[in-house]
N, C-alpha and C positions, 0 to 999 in steps of 0.2 A: 427395089430389092436387087442387090448385086448377086449374081449367081454364076459360078464357074465349076463347082464340084459336080461330079456325076454321082448322085446319091444311090444309083442302082448298084454301084460297086462297093458301097459301104456295108461292112458286115458287123461293125461294132461302133458304139457311140460312147464317148466320155463326156460327162456333163459336170461342169462346175456347179456349185450349190448356191452360195450367197450371190444374189443378183441374177440367178438363172432359175433356180427352183423356188426360192423365197427371198424376201428381204426382211431381216429380223424374224419376227414371228408371223409375218403375213405371207401366205403362199402366193406364188405367181401362177397365172393361168396356164392350163394345157399340159401339166406335167404328167399326170396319170394316163391321159389319153395317148401321149407320145410313148410312154413306157409300154402300154398295152399293144400299140402298133408295132414297136420294135420286137416284142415277144412274138406277136402273131406272124411276123415276117422273118423269124429265125435270126434276128440280129441280137448280139449280146450288148450289154450296157453296164456302165459303172459310174458312180458318182465320184469325182476326183476333186477334192477341195483343199485349198490352202489353209482353211480354218482348222487350227490345231486345238481348239478349246474343248471339243467334245470327243467322247469315245464313240466307236461305231454304234454301240447300243443306244447311246444318247441321241445320235443323229437319227437312227431308225425310229426312236420314240418321238422325236420332234416332228418328223415328216408324217408319221402315222396320225398325229393330231390334225394334220392338214389333209388327210384323206389320201396320202401317197403311200403305196405299198412297196416295201423293199426289205431285204434282210441285211445282216451285218456284212455278208460277203460282197454286197454291192457298194461298200464304202471304202474308199482309199483316201485318207487324210494326210496332210503334211506331217502330222505327228507320227503316224505309222511309218511313213516313208523315212523320216529322220531316224526313228528308232532302229529300223532295219539297216539303214546306212551305218549307224554307229556300231551295231552288232558286227557288221562286216569289217569295219575299220579296226575294231578292238576285240578280236576273238577271245582274248584271254581276260576280258573284263575291263570295265572303266567306271570311274566315279563321276557322276554328273550333278552339277548344281543347275537347277532349271528355273526359268521365269516362264510361267505358263499355268495351265489349268488341268482338270482331270484328264482330258484327252491326251495330253502330252505325258503326264505322269504315268498313266496306265500303259501307254504304248511303250515307254521306256522299261517299265517293270516287266512287262510281258516278254520283252527280249532279253531279260536277265540282267539288265543294266542297273547298277547301284545308284539310287538317287540319294544325294546327301543334302543336308541343310547347312552344313559348315562349308561355305564357299572356298576358303583357303585349302580345304582338303580335296577339292574337285580337280580332276584332270581336264574336264571339258565344261564350259558354260554353254547351255542351250537355252535360247529364247524363242518362245512362241508368243501367241497373243495371251495377254492377261488383263482382263477388264477391271481388275481391282489391285493392280500392282502398287506396291509402296516404294517410296524413295529409298528406304534403307536396303531393300532387296536389290534395287538397281545399283546402289553404291557397293554392296557386297560383290555383285557380279563384276562391276568395273574394276575393283581392286584385284580380284582373282585373275581377270584377263591381263591386267597390267603386270601381274606377277608371273605370267607365263601360261595360264590355262588356255586351252584351245577355245575359240569362239565360233559357235555354230548357231545358225538361225533356221527355223522351220520354213520360212518363206519371206519374201521381200515386199509383200503388198503394203504400201504406205498408208492406205486407207481401208476402211471396212464399211460396207453398206449396211445401214440400220434404218429403222423407221424414222429416226430424227434427221437422217442425212448421212454423209460420209464422216465417220469418226476415225481416230488414229488406229492403224493396223499394226501388225507385227513389224513391218518395215520401219515404222516410226520409232518403235522401241530399239530396233537394231541401229538406226541412225543415231539415236541418243548414245547408245553404248559405244558405237564407233567413234563418235565425236569425243567421248570422254576418255577413250583408250588409245586412239590412233590405230586400232586394229580392225581390218576388214573381215567380216564373218564369212565362213563357208555356209552357203545357203542351199538347202536341199529341195524345197518345194518348187512348184511351177514358177518361172519358165524353164528351170533346169531339166536337162534330159532325163535324169534318173527317175523322176516321178512318173513321167509319161511312159518310160520303158517298163517300170514296175507295173503300171496299169495294163499295158499291152501284153506283158508276160502273163498276167493274171487271167486275161481274157483269151490268150492264145491267138492273137491276131497280129497283123503287120501294120506298119505306119500307113501305107497307102490305102488300106481298107478300114482305117479307124478315123472317125469324125470326132474332132474336138469342138465342143459347144461351150462358149464362155462369154462373159460380159466385159472382160478387162483385156485390152489389147496386149499390154506388155507382159502379162503372165500367161493367160489362157491361150491367146492366139499366136503371139510371136514364138513362144517355145514350141508349139505344135508345128508351125510352118517350118521351123528350123529342122525338124525331124522328117519333113516330107508328108505330114498328115494333112488331109483336107480339114477345113475349119469353117465353123458357122458362128458368127457374132450375133448376139442378141442385145437389144437396146433397153433392157430392163434393169441394168446395173450401173456400172461405173463409166465406161467409155462412151462418148457420144458418136452419133452416126457420122458426123463430119470427120472426127478423128480416125474412125475406122476407114473411111473412104480415102483419106489423104495419107494414110500410112505408106511407108516405102514398100511394104509387102502386105497389101490389104488381105483380109479374110476372103475366102471363096464365096461365102454367103453373108449378107448383112440383113437381119430380119428383126421385126418388131419384138418377137418373142417366140416361145415354143409352139403355140398354135400354128404359126406360119411355117415353122420347121416341119411340123406334121403334114401340113398341106404340101410342102415341097417333096417330102418323101412319097406321099400318095401319088403326086403327079409324076414323079420319076418312075414309080413302080407300075404305073398304068400302061 
């Protein structure tokens, strides 16, 4: 176990979800025990996920079936972060054609953003993950971007951990659209600073006192390191132990999973 962070100084914890809390519909060990300990030691926490497919209520329902207790205020998804960013960018309103699922659609609508089904009428094309996307929708998005619509992505994760293994993620869809249009998207989710900053603002904490826990180096860990946050990598998802260890800026902690993170907190606090 690599260890450099002083967990005694950590007052808040951000946890990725896919590959950290669960893989597909299968829960990973130690989640509720860790959350209980954080609450008992007066540490705040937030699930921060690049998965844009679900609404906060749907995330809460999913983890409840796994015996994990949380409310909607404990969820920050890339869909919510993207919708908030668009509302700030376009205070007078904007028309969006989206590739995505309920989580993205509802996040946009809750920010008062007009979601259109006529791609040529859109000011912005937004792509998140869509597990049933059709070619024609991708073609419509491509033509609109080529005609001048702004191109925005919820996150750049090229793969997505599932029970079957790693399947195409949002980044794969963005790569397809970029290849077809020659336009590079503006990406909002991790590893970009905005999503981490939204999370810390929500918890009222600083970077130095906020631990980021993730399974993917290039999004969860690299983005947090850039902001000066302590980091804990778990080996239950995408990135291998060797890749974490040999990274130019490795995480402070490399752990098999959340039970070991709980042990590390207990040891630090003792």
